[in-house]
C-alpha positions as CSV (number, residue, x, y, z in Angstrom):
1,M,0.0,0.0,0.0
2,N,1.2,3.5,-0.9
3,T,2.7,5.2,2.2
4,S,0.7,8.4,1.5
5,I,-2.6,6.5,1.3
6,L,-1.8,4.6,4.5
7,L,-0.9,7.8,6.3
8,I,-4.1,9.6,5.3
9,T,-6.4,6.7,6.1
10,T,-4.7,6.0,9.4
11,L,-4.9,9.7,10.5
12,F,-8.6,9.9,9.3
13,F,-9.6,6.7,11.1
14,G,-7.7,7.8,14.2
15,F,-9.6,11.1,14.1
16,L,-12.9,9.3,14.0
17,I,-11.9,7.2,17.0
18,V,-11.0,10.3,19.1
19,Y,-14.1,12.1,17.8
20,H,-16.4,9.3,18.7
21,H,-15.1,8.8,22.2
22,I,-14.1,12.4,23.2
23,G,-15.1,15.0,20.6
24,Y,-18.7,13.9,20.1
25,P,-19.5,13.8,23.9
26,L,-17.9,17.2,24.4
27,L,-20.1,18.6,21.5
28,L,-23.2,17.1,23.1
29,K,-22.3,18.6,26.4
30,F,-22.0,22.0,24.8
31,F,-25.4,21.8,23.1
32,K,-26.9,20.4,26.3
33,N,-25.7,23.3,28.4
34,D,-26.9,25.8,25.8
35,E,-30.3,24.1,25.7
36,D,-30.7,24.0,29.5
37,K,-30.4,27.8,29.5
38,K,-33.5,28.0,27.3
39,K,-35.6,25.2,28.8
40,N,-37.5,25.2,32.1
41,R,-38.4,21.8,33.2
42,N,-39.9,22.8,36.5
43,S,-43.4,23.8,35.3
44,R,-46.0,21.0,35.6
45,K,-49.3,21.1,33.9
46,Y,-50.8,18.5,36.3
47,N,-50.8,18.9,40.0
48,S,-52.7,17.5,43.0
49,S,-55.8,19.5,42.1
50,T,-55.9,18.4,38.5
51,D,-58.9,16.3,37.5
52,D,-57.7,12.7,37.1
53,N,-59.8,12.3,33.9
54,L,-57.5,14.8,32.2
55,L,-54.6,12.5,32.5
56,P,-53.8,10.2,29.5
57,T,-54.6,6.5,29.8
58,I,-51.5,4.3,30.1
59,S,-50.9,0.7,29.4
60,L,-47.8,-0.6,31.3
61,I,-46.6,-3.6,29.5
62,I,-44.1,-6.0,31.0
63,P,-42.7,-9.0,29.1
64,A,-41.4,-11.7,31.5
65,C,-39.4,-14.9,31.0
66,N,-38.3,-16.8,34.1
67,E,-38.4,-13.8,36.4
68,E,-39.6,-15.5,39.6
69,K,-36.9,-13.6,41.6
70,W,-38.2,-10.2,40.7
71,I,-41.9,-10.4,39.5
72,S,-43.4,-10.0,43.0
73,E,-41.4,-6.9,43.8
74,K,-42.2,-5.5,40.3
75,I,-46.0,-5.8,40.9
76,R,-45.7,-4.2,44.3
77,N,-43.7,-1.4,42.9
78,I,-46.4,-0.7,40.3
79,A,-49.0,-0.8,43.0
80,S,-47.2,2.1,44.7
81,L,-47.1,4.4,41.6
82,D,-48.8,7.7,42.0
83,Y,-51.3,7.5,39.1
84,P,-55.1,7.1,39.1
85,E,-56.0,3.4,39.0
86,N,-58.8,4.0,36.4
87,R,-56.2,5.5,34.0
88,L,-53.6,2.7,34.3
89,K,-53.8,-0.8,32.8
90,V,-51.0,-3.3,33.6
91,I,-50.4,-6.2,31.3
92,I,-47.8,-8.9,32.1
93,G,-46.9,-11.5,29.5
94,C,-45.2,-14.6,30.8
95,D,-43.3,-15.9,27.7
96,G,-43.0,-19.7,28.1
97,C,-41.8,-19.5,31.7
98,S,-40.4,-22.7,33.1
99,D,-40.2,-21.4,36.7
100,N,-42.9,-20.0,39.0
101,T,-43.1,-16.5,37.4
102,Y,-46.8,-16.9,36.4
103,Q,-47.9,-18.4,39.8
104,L,-46.1,-15.7,41.8
105,A,-47.5,-12.9,39.6
106,I,-51.0,-14.2,40.2
107,S,-50.6,-14.5,44.0
108,T,-48.9,-11.1,44.3
109,A,-51.6,-9.4,42.3
110,S,-54.2,-10.7,44.7
111,E,-52.4,-9.2,47.8
112,A,-54.3,-6.4,49.6
113,E,-51.8,-3.6,48.6
114,C,-52.0,-4.7,44.9
115,S,-55.7,-5.6,44.6
116,H,-56.6,-2.1,43.3
117,L,-54.6,-2.6,40.1
118,D,-56.3,-3.2,36.8
119,I,-53.9,-6.0,35.8
120,S,-53.9,-8.8,33.3
121,I,-51.4,-11.6,33.6
122,L,-51.1,-13.7,30.4
123,N,-49.4,-17.1,30.3
124,F,-47.9,-18.1,26.9
125,N,-47.0,-21.8,27.0
126,K,-44.4,-21.5,24.2
127,N,-41.4,-19.2,24.5
128,R,-41.6,-17.0,21.4
129,G,-39.2,-14.2,22.3
130,K,-39.6,-10.7,23.6
131,V,-40.5,-9.1,20.3
132,A,-43.4,-11.5,19.7
133,V,-44.8,-10.8,23.2
134,I,-44.4,-7.0,22.8
135,N,-46.3,-7.1,19.4
136,E,-49.2,-9.1,20.9
137,L,-49.6,-7.2,24.1
138,I,-49.5,-3.8,22.5
139,S,-52.0,-4.9,19.9
140,Q,-54.4,-5.7,22.9
141,S,-54.0,-2.2,24.4
142,N,-56.2,0.8,23.5
143,S,-54.7,3.4,25.8
144,E,-53.2,6.7,24.7
145,L,-49.7,5.9,26.0
146,V,-47.8,2.7,26.3
147,A,-45.0,2.1,28.8
148,L,-42.6,-0.8,28.4
149,S,-40.6,-1.9,31.4
150,D,-38.3,-4.7,32.4
151,V,-39.3,-6.9,35.3
152,S,-36.1,-6.3,37.3
153,A,-36.3,-2.5,37.1
154,I,-38.0,-0.5,39.9
155,I,-39.8,2.7,38.8
156,S,-39.8,5.9,40.7
157,I,-43.2,6.7,42.3
158,D,-44.0,9.8,40.3
159,S,-42.8,8.5,36.9
160,L,-46.2,8.3,35.2
161,L,-47.3,11.7,36.4
162,I,-44.2,13.3,35.0
163,A,-44.6,11.3,31.8
164,A,-48.2,12.5,31.4
165,D,-46.9,16.1,31.8
166,R,-44.2,15.7,29.1
167,F,-46.6,14.1,26.6
168,S,-48.7,17.3,26.8
169,D,-46.2,18.4,24.2
170,D,-47.7,17.0,21.0
171,K,-44.3,16.8,19.3
172,I,-43.0,14.2,21.8
173,G,-43.6,10.7,20.5
174,V,-41.2,8.8,22.9
175,L,-40.0,9.5,26.4
176,N,-36.9,7.9,28.0
177,S,-36.2,7.4,31.6
178,H,-33.0,7.8,33.6
179,Y,-31.4,4.4,33.9
180,Q,-29.4,3.5,36.9
181,V,-27.8,0.2,38.1
182,L,-28.0,-0.6,41.8
183,Y,-25.1,-3.1,41.7
184,P,-22.8,-2.3,38.7
185,G,-20.4,-5.1,37.9
186,S,-17.5,-2.8,37.9
187,D,-16.4,0.9,38.1
188,G,-16.2,0.8,34.4
189,E,-19.8,-0.2,34.0
190,A,-20.9,2.5,36.5
191,T,-18.9,5.1,34.5
192,Y,-20.4,3.9,31.3
193,W,-24.0,4.4,32.4
194,E,-23.2,7.8,33.7
195,Y,-21.6,8.6,30.4
196,Q,-24.7,7.3,28.6
197,S,-27.0,9.5,30.6
198,N,-25.1,12.6,29.6
199,I,-25.2,11.4,26.0
200,K,-29.0,11.1,26.2
201,L,-29.3,14.7,27.5
202,G,-27.1,16.0,24.7
203,E,-29.0,14.0,22.0
204,A,-32.3,15.3,23.2
205,S,-31.0,18.9,22.9
206,L,-30.3,18.2,19.2
207,G,-33.7,16.9,18.3
208,S,-34.2,13.3,19.7
209,T,-32.5,10.8,21.9
210,L,-31.3,7.7,20.0
211,G,-33.4,4.7,21.1
212,A,-34.4,4.0,24.7
213,H,-33.6,1.6,27.5
214,G,-35.9,-1.3,28.1
215,A,-35.9,-0.7,31.8
216,L,-38.7,2.0,31.1
217,Y,-39.7,4.1,28.2
218,L,-43.1,5.4,27.0
219,F,-44.6,6.2,23.6
220,R,-47.9,7.1,21.9
221,R,-49.9,4.0,21.2
222,A,-51.2,5.5,17.9
223,L,-47.7,5.7,16.5
224,F,-46.7,2.0,17.1
225,E,-46.0,-0.3,14.2
226,E,-45.6,-4.0,14.6
227,L,-41.9,-5.0,14.9
228,S,-40.3,-7.4,12.6
229,P,-40.0,-10.8,14.3
230,D,-36.2,-10.9,13.8
231,T,-35.7,-7.5,15.5
232,I,-32.8,-7.7,18.0
233,N,-32.7,-4.3,19.7
234,D,-36.5,-3.6,20.0
235,D,-35.8,-0.7,22.4
236,F,-34.0,1.1,19.6
237,I,-36.0,0.1,16.5
238,L,-39.4,0.9,18.1
239,P,-38.5,4.4,19.3
240,M,-36.6,5.4,16.1
241,S,-39.5,4.2,13.9
242,I,-41.6,6.8,15.7
243,V,-38.9,9.4,15.3
244,S,-38.9,8.7,11.6
245,K,-42.5,9.9,11.4
246,G,-41.4,13.4,12.5
247,Y,-41.9,13.0,16.3
248,R,-39.3,13.7,19.0
249,S,-37.8,11.2,21.4
250,D,-37.0,13.0,24.6
251,Y,-35.1,12.2,27.8
252,E,-36.5,12.9,31.3
253,P,-33.9,12.7,34.1
254,D,-36.6,13.0,36.8
255,I,-38.1,9.6,35.7
256,N,-35.9,6.9,37.3
257,A,-35.6,3.3,36.5
258,L,-33.4,1.4,38.9
259,E,-32.0,-2.0,37.7
260,M,-32.0,-4.4,40.7
261,E,-30.4,-7.4,39.1
262,M,-26.7,-7.7,39.7
263,T,-24.7,-8.3,36.5
264,D,-21.8,-10.6,36.1
265,D,-19.3,-10.9,33.2
266,T,-21.3,-13.6,31.5
267,M,-24.6,-11.7,31.5
268,E,-22.8,-8.5,30.5
269,N,-21.0,-10.1,27.6
270,K,-24.3,-11.7,26.3
271,R,-26.0,-8.3,26.6
272,R,-23.2,-6.6,24.6
273,L,-23.2,-9.3,22.0
274,R,-26.9,-8.8,21.5
275,I,-26.6,-5.0,21.3
276,A,-23.6,-5.2,18.9
277,A,-25.5,-7.4,16.5
278,G,-28.6,-5.2,16.9
279,N,-26.5,-2.1,16.1
280,L,-25.5,-3.5,12.7
281,Q,-29.1,-4.5,12.0
282,Q,-30.6,-1.2,13.0
283,L,-28.0,0.7,11.1
284,W,-29.2,-1.0,7.9
285,R,-32.9,-0.7,8.7
286,L,-32.7,2.9,9.8
287,K,-30.0,4.2,7.4
288,H,-32.4,6.8,6.1
289,L,-32.0,8.7,9.4
290,I,-28.5,9.7,8.2
291,S,-30.2,11.9,5.6
292,P,-29.6,15.6,6.0
293,K,-33.3,16.3,6.3
294,Y,-33.2,14.8,9.8
295,K,-30.7,17.5,10.8
296,G,-29.6,17.0,14.4
297,I,-30.9,13.4,14.5
298,A,-28.7,12.5,11.4
299,F,-25.7,14.0,13.2
300,T,-26.2,12.1,16.4
301,F,-27.1,8.9,14.6
302,F,-23.9,9.0,12.5
303,S,-21.7,10.2,15.3
304,G,-23.1,7.7,17.8
305,K,-24.6,4.5,16.5
306,A,-23.1,4.3,13.0
307,L,-19.6,5.0,14.1
308,R,-20.0,2.5,17.0
309,V,-20.6,-0.3,14.5
310,F,-17.4,0.4,12.6
311,M,-15.3,1.4,15.7
312,P,-13.6,-2.0,16.2
313,F,-12.4,-2.1,12.6
314,L,-11.3,1.5,12.7
315,M,-9.3,0.8,15.9
316,I,-7.6,-2.3,14.4
317,Y,-6.7,-0.5,11.2
318,T,-5.3,2.5,13.1
319,F,-3.3,0.4,15.4
320,F,-1.5,-1.6,12.7
321,G,-1.4,1.5,10.4
322,S,0.5,3.5,13.0
323,L,2.7,0.5,13.7
324,M,3.8,0.4,10.0
325,L,4.3,4.1,9.9
326,S,6.1,4.3,13.2
327,F,9.4,3.2,11.5
328,S,9.6,6.4,9.4
329,S,7.7,8.9,11.6
330,S,8.3,9.9,15.2
331,I,4.8,11.3,15.5
332,M,3.3,8.0,14.4
333,F,5.7,6.1,16.7
334,L,4.2,8.2,19.6
335,A,0.7,7.5,18.4
336,F,1.4,3.8,18.2
337,S,3.1,3.8,21.7
338,L,0.0,5.5,23.2
339,Q,-2.3,3.0,21.7
340,L,-0.1,0.1,22.8
341,I,-0.1,1.4,26.4
342,A,-3.9,1.8,26.4
343,Y,-4.5,-1.6,25.0
344,A,-2.0,-3.2,27.3
345,I,-3.8,-1.6,30.3
346,G,-7.1,-2.8,29.0
347,F,-6.0,-6.4,28.3
348,F,-4.4,-6.5,31.8
349,G,-7.7,-5.6,33.3
350,I,-9.5,-8.2,31.2
351,L,-7.0,-11.0,32.1
352,F,-6.6,-10.1,35.8
353,P,-9.9,-8.4,36.9
354,S,-9.3,-8.9,40.6
355,E,-6.1,-7.0,40.5
356,S,-7.6,-4.0,38.6
357,S,-9.0,-1.4,41.0
358,N,-7.8,1.9,39.5
359,K,-10.6,3.8,37.8
360,I,-8.6,4.5,34.7
361,V,-7.7,0.8,34.4
362,T,-11.3,-0.3,34.9
363,S,-12.7,2.2,32.5
364,L,-10.2,1.3,29.8
365,T,-10.9,-2.4,30.5
366,Y,-14.6,-1.9,30.1
367,L,-14.1,0.2,26.9
368,I,-11.8,-2.3,25.2
369,N,-13.7,-5.3,26.3
370,G,-16.8,-3.6,24.9
371,H,-15.3,-3.1,21.5
372,L,-14.0,-6.7,21.4
373,T,-17.5,-8.0,22.2
374,C,-19.0,-5.6,19.6
375,L,-16.7,-7.2,17.0
376,K,-17.9,-10.6,18.1
377,G,-21.5,-9.6,17.9
378,I,-21.1,-8.1,14.4
379,V,-19.4,-11.3,13.2
380,R,-22.1,-13.5,14.7
381,F,-24.8,-11.4,13.0
382,I,-23.1,-11.3,9.5
383,F,-22.4,-15.1,9.4
384,R,-25.5,-16.0,11.4
385,V,-23.3,-17.9,13.9
386,N,-25.5,-19.5,16.5
387,S,-28.4,-17.5,15.3
388,G,-31.7,-17.7,17.0
389,P,-34.0,-15.8,19.3
390,W,-32.2,-13.3,21.5
391,K,-33.1,-13.9,25.1
392,K,-32.3,-12.2,28.4
393,S,-29.0,-13.6,29.7
394,R,-29.5,-16.4,32.1
395,R,-27.3,-19.2,33.5
396,Q,-29.2,-21.8,31.5
397,D,-26.2,-24.1,31.0
398,Q,-26.2,-25.0,34.7
399,D,-29.9,-26.0,34.6
400,Q,-29.3,-28.1,31.5
401,D,-26.3,-29.8,33.1
402,Q,-28.4,-30.6,36.2
403,D,-31.2,-32.1,34.0
404,Q,-28.6,-34.2,32.2
405,D,-27.2,-35.4,35.6
406,Q,-30.7,-36.3,36.8
407,D,-31.3,-38.3,33.6
408,Q,-28.0,-40.1,34.0
409,D,-28.8,-40.9,37.7
410,Q,-32.1,-42.5,36.6
411,D,-30.3,-44.6,33.9
412,Q,-27.7,-45.7,36.5
413,D,-30.4,-47.0,38.8
414,Q,-31.7,-49.3,36.1
415,D,-28.4,-51.0,35.4
416,Q,-25.8,-51.3,38.1
417,D,-23.4,-53.3,36.0
418,Q,-23.4,-50.6,33.4
419,D,-22.7,-48.2,36.2
420,Q,-19.4,-49.8,37.0
421,D,-18.3,-49.7,33.4
422,Q,-19.3,-46.1,33.2
423,D,-17.4,-45.3,36.4
424,Q,-14.3,-46.9,35.0
425,N,-14.6,-45.0,31.8
426,Q,-15.3,-41.8,33.8
427,N,-12.2,-42.3,35.8
428,Q,-10.2,-42.7,32.6
429,N,-11.9,-39.6,31.2
430,N,-11.2,-37.6,34.4
431,A,-7.6,-38.6,34.2
432,L,-7.3,-37.4,30.7
433,F,-9.2,-34.3,31.5
434,K,-6.7,-33.5,34.3
435,A,-3.8,-34.3,31.9
436,H,-5.3,-31.8,29.4
437,T,-6.0,-29.1,32.0
438,L,-3.9,-26.0,31.2
439,D,-2.3,-23.7,33.7
440,P,-4.7,-20.7,34.0
441,Y,-1.9,-18.3,33.0
442,I,-1.0,-20.3,29.9
443,R,-4.7,-20.5,29.0
444,K,-5.0,-16.7,29.3
445,M,-1.8,-16.1,27.3
446,K,-3.0,-18.5,24.6
447,R,-6.2,-16.6,24.4
448,V,-4.5,-13.3,24.1
449,F,-2.2,-14.7,21.4
450,D,-5.3,-16.0,19.5
451,I,-6.9,-12.5,19.6
452,V,-3.8,-10.6,18.6
453,F,-2.8,-13.0,15.9
454,S,-6.3,-13.2,14.5
455,T,-6.7,-9.5,14.5
456,L,-3.4,-8.9,12.8
457,S,-4.1,-11.7,10.2
458,L,-7.6,-10.3,9.4
459,A,-6.2,-6.8,9.1
460,L,-3.7,-8.1,6.5
461,A,-6.1,-10.5,4.8
462,L,-9.4,-8.5,4.6
463,P,-8.3,-6.4,1.7
464,F,-8.0,-9.6,-0.3
465,F,-11.4,-11.0,0.7
466,P,-13.2,-9.3,-2.2
467,I,-10.6,-10.7,-4.7
468,V,-11.1,-14.2,-3.4
469,A,-14.9,-13.7,-3.5
470,I,-14.7,-12.6,-7.2
471,F,-12.7,-15.8,-8.1
472,I,-15.1,-18.0,-6.2
473,K,-18.2,-16.5,-8.0
474,L,-16.5,-16.7,-11.4
475,D,-15.5,-20.3,-10.9
476,S,-18.9,-21.6,-9.8
477,P,-22.4,-20.4,-8.8
478,G,-23.2,-20.2,-5.1
479,P,-22.3,-18.3,-2.0
480,V,-18.8,-17.1,-1.2
481,F,-18.8,-18.3,2.4
482,F,-19.6,-21.8,3.7
483,T,-20.7,-22.5,7.2
484,Q,-20.7,-26.0,8.7
485,L,-21.6,-27.4,12.1
486,R,-18.5,-28.7,14.0
487,I,-17.7,-30.2,17.3
488,G,-15.9,-27.7,19.6
489,Q,-14.2,-27.9,23.0
490,A,-15.2,-30.8,25.2
491,R,-16.0,-30.0,28.8
492,P,-16.8,-32.3,31.7
493,H,-20.6,-32.2,31.3
494,K,-21.0,-31.2,27.6
495,T,-19.4,-30.7,24.3
496,V,-19.7,-27.4,22.5
497,L,-21.1,-27.1,19.0
498,F,-20.4,-24.2,16.7
499,N,-20.7,-23.1,13.0
500,M,-17.2,-23.0,11.4
501,I,-16.8,-20.4,8.6
502,K,-14.8,-21.0,5.4
503,F,-14.5,-19.9,1.9
504,R,-16.6,-22.3,-0.3
505,T,-14.3,-24.7,-2.1
506,M,-16.9,-27.2,-3.3
507,I,-19.9,-27.0,-5.6
508,V,-23.2,-26.1,-4.1
509,N,-25.1,-29.0,-2.4
510,A,-22.0,-31.2,-2.7
511,E,-23.5,-33.6,-0.2
512,K,-27.1,-33.3,-1.1
513,T,-27.5,-37.0,-2.2
514,G,-24.7,-38.9,-0.4
515,G,-24.7,-37.0,2.9
516,A,-21.5,-36.4,4.9
517,Q,-18.5,-37.8,2.9
518,W,-14.7,-37.8,3.3
519,A,-12.6,-35.6,1.1
520,S,-10.5,-37.5,-1.4
521,I,-7.7,-36.9,-3.9
522,N,-9.1,-35.3,-7.1
523,D,-12.5,-35.0,-5.4
524,P,-15.0,-34.1,-8.2
525,R,-17.0,-31.9,-5.7
526,I,-14.1,-29.5,-5.3
527,T,-14.0,-26.5,-7.8
528,T,-11.0,-25.5,-9.7
529,F,-10.3,-22.4,-7.6
530,G,-11.3,-24.5,-4.5
531,T,-8.4,-26.8,-5.2
532,F,-6.0,-23.8,-5.2
533,M,-7.5,-22.5,-2.0
534,R,-7.1,-25.8,-0.3
535,K,-3.5,-26.2,-1.3
536,T,-2.7,-22.7,0.0
537,R,-5.1,-23.0,3.0
538,I,-6.7,-19.7,1.8
539,D,-10.2,-21.2,2.4
540,E,-9.5,-21.3,6.1
541,L,-8.9,-17.5,6.5
542,P,-12.5,-16.7,7.6
543,Q,-11.9,-19.0,10.6
544,F,-10.1,-16.2,12.2
545,F,-13.6,-14.8,13.0
546,N,-14.3,-18.1,14.8
547,V,-11.2,-17.5,16.8
548,L,-12.3,-14.0,17.8
549,L,-15.7,-15.4,18.8
550,G,-13.9,-17.8,21.2
551,Q,-15.0,-20.9,19.4
552,M,-11.6,-21.9,18.0
553,S,-8.0,-21.3,18.7
554,I,-5.2,-20.6,16.2
555,I,-3.6,-23.9,17.1
556,G,-5.4,-27.0,18.3
557,P,-7.1,-30.3,17.2
558,R,-9.1,-30.3,14.0
559,P,-12.8,-29.7,14.7
560,E,-14.7,-32.7,13.5
561,R,-18.2,-32.9,11.9
562,P,-21.1,-34.3,13.9
563,G,-21.9,-36.7,11.0
564,F,-18.6,-38.5,11.5
565,Y,-18.3,-38.0,15.3
566,K,-20.2,-40.9,16.7
567,K,-18.5,-43.4,14.4
568,L,-15.1,-42.0,15.1
569,E,-15.8,-42.1,18.9
570,N,-16.8,-45.7,18.7
571,E,-13.9,-46.9,16.6
572,I,-11.0,-44.8,17.9
573,P,-10.1,-44.9,21.7
574,F,-10.0,-41.6,23.4
575,F,-11.1,-39.7,20.3
576,S,-13.6,-37.4,22.0
577,E,-11.1,-36.7,24.8
578,R,-8.6,-35.0,22.5
579,T,-10.4,-31.6,22.9
580,Y,-10.7,-31.8,26.7
581,E,-9.8,-28.2,27.8
582,V,-8.3,-27.5,24.4
583,M,-10.2,-25.6,21.7
584,P,-10.1,-26.9,18.2
585,G,-7.7,-25.0,16.0
586,I,-7.3,-23.6,12.5
587,T,-4.0,-25.5,12.3
588,G,-2.3,-27.9,14.7
589,L,0.3,-30.5,15.2
590,A,-1.8,-33.2,13.5
591,Q,-2.7,-30.9,10.6
592,V,0.9,-30.0,9.7
593,N,1.9,-33.6,9.9
594,Q,-0.9,-34.9,7.7
595,G,-3.3,-33.4,5.2
596,Y,-7.1,-33.6,5.0
597,D,-8.7,-36.7,6.4
598,S,-9.9,-39.2,3.8
599,N,-10.7,-42.2,6.0
600,I,-10.9,-43.3,9.6
601,D,-7.2,-44.5,9.6
602,D,-6.2,-40.9,8.9
603,V,-8.1,-39.7,11.9
604,R,-6.8,-42.5,14.1
605,S,-3.2,-41.4,13.4
606,K,-4.0,-37.8,14.2
607,V,-5.5,-38.5,17.6
608,G,-2.0,-39.3,19.0
609,F,-0.7,-35.9,17.7
610,D,-3.7,-34.2,19.4
611,H,-3.0,-35.7,22.8
612,S,0.7,-35.1,22.4
613,Y,0.0,-31.4,21.7
614,A,-2.2,-31.1,24.9
615,L,0.5,-32.6,27.0
616,A,3.3,-30.5,25.4
617,I,1.6,-27.1,26.2
618,S,1.3,-27.9,29.9
619,S,4.4,-25.7,30.5
620,L,5.1,-22.1,29.3
621,Y,8.2,-23.1,27.5
622,G,6.6,-26.1,25.9
623,W,3.6,-24.0,24.7
624,I,5.9,-21.3,23.1
625,K,8.1,-23.9,21.5
626,M,5.3,-26.1,20.2
627,D,3.1,-23.2,18.8
628,T,6.0,-21.4,17.2
629,G,7.0,-24.6,15.4
630,I,3.5,-25.3,14.2
631,I,3.0,-21.7,12.9
632,I,6.3,-21.9,10.9
633,R,5.4,-25.2,9.4
634,T,1.9,-23.9,8.6
635,I,3.2,-20.8,6.8
636,S,5.5,-23.2,4.8
637,V,2.6,-25.3,3.8
638,M,0.7,-22.2,2.6
639,L,3.6,-20.6,0.7
640,L,4.7,-23.9,-1.0
641,G,1.1,-25.0,-1.7
642,K,1.5,-28.3,0.1
643,G,-2.0,-28.4,1.4
644,Q,-4.7,-30.8,0.1
């Protein structure tokens, strides 16, 4: 790449990064302060002497899925709201709850302090997702205003009266509440939500806030349009569809919604993945909002949501661009050094959270981890990896494991002899599992290496993806990418499944008639360009996205197909145990010593390599030596075209 072009693009992308994180919030703060001088929020149209019948009717709609921990407190909180009971309708939709949410809701609604509520509690037997519940419940309401609220969020007592006052302005179509977290997972999360509140105030001063928070927001019922079933971020698409009609979405800091549920890293990451995928979806569906006719809304939509989608890619490009330019420019060397320090601090906080208490460290950690998760969410959405209904984050794996354990206990009661055999096998498996268990520091370092190596590789390879795509399309009809279900990392109670991403090397529907088949020499299913990609391993470049998603590693055992797995497990001793505590890899010790598998004997010989690799990386020196050697041999295979 020409140095001048690299310099211009790196500086421009660096400017966008600084603008999005610092410049844009400062501009919003300036506009907010200027607007506050003109606006007086203290006047209220409604007061204690106002006729209740002048207040708008409100339907408070609450979707619920397995919320037995919070549903009772939510109903009691609603019962305490200062709003006339004849103007408020409460609708709770239990979406295929497998716990006691519905029963607790019914019993709580009958309590003396809640009996005055006009409340409907609907129990849907099948879990259909939040969007389907919202569409159905809103269609049943006929009030002037609709309020949507999460079960775990407690609403301030005068929220609805304040909302009624704000909606006296006919130009307001949506009203947002002030979101607070009672138990933030970290200082970084607390700082983030404080930052978001200031952003909302600034956005409102320029025309409309962008989206809302599901904890509590209100809108005019007449402006609602049914959401598409595949909508991810309903609390953004719904408000912004109303804004598209010429109405304003405003922010009211005096309406408070307090999140009671304590978040952990797992829940936070799932939330961020959902939001990231939703950001890309909403950017495409609401791209018309960037039109100049929307003025301030277009400015905030581009500066906030649109840039957020591209931010991980801009950061990657700027980092490696400044690295390449640092050899000839002292200014770019300084820029690269500052980025390196910031990322080092952030990754330190990610790897060692218990040792990170400084506010700067926690804030950088939260920011960098957020952009990494954003990148994962975007990749998942583009390639439809593990696609399906987005649900509120729960620790469902634990419940599934418990159910599996109960089923196993029942089977064991039926056959004691089989029990003894299973115990012996389990002891062998446990021994292998312990042998494969990595030192926590090596595991973290291996993961950091995976992220850094994949990011660098994608930064170098992405410019060539369109060229590869053109050759694939010219060679044969069909999609550019090919996804296939594979067996991932094995854990004590379950084995992970994931969709592996590759460039397509075979004709479309290559296994339509014969089902899963081994690859063979001169395989007629492989296209001409596919043969070249397999020899150079170019077809595996998209798997770096699987690595970033945490489904694969750069180096590890080959991920096998479910269609072959059962047969291989039956015929090859300790086959399934080869991925105990070790994620499957793009390349590995077995892959560089052998080519593609063409029969069971090929797989049988690879199993020994896989177990040898797991044992070799049990020490830091062994891991560095082993992985370095495999990478060198893999590059040699690619450059010399020795792949199959």
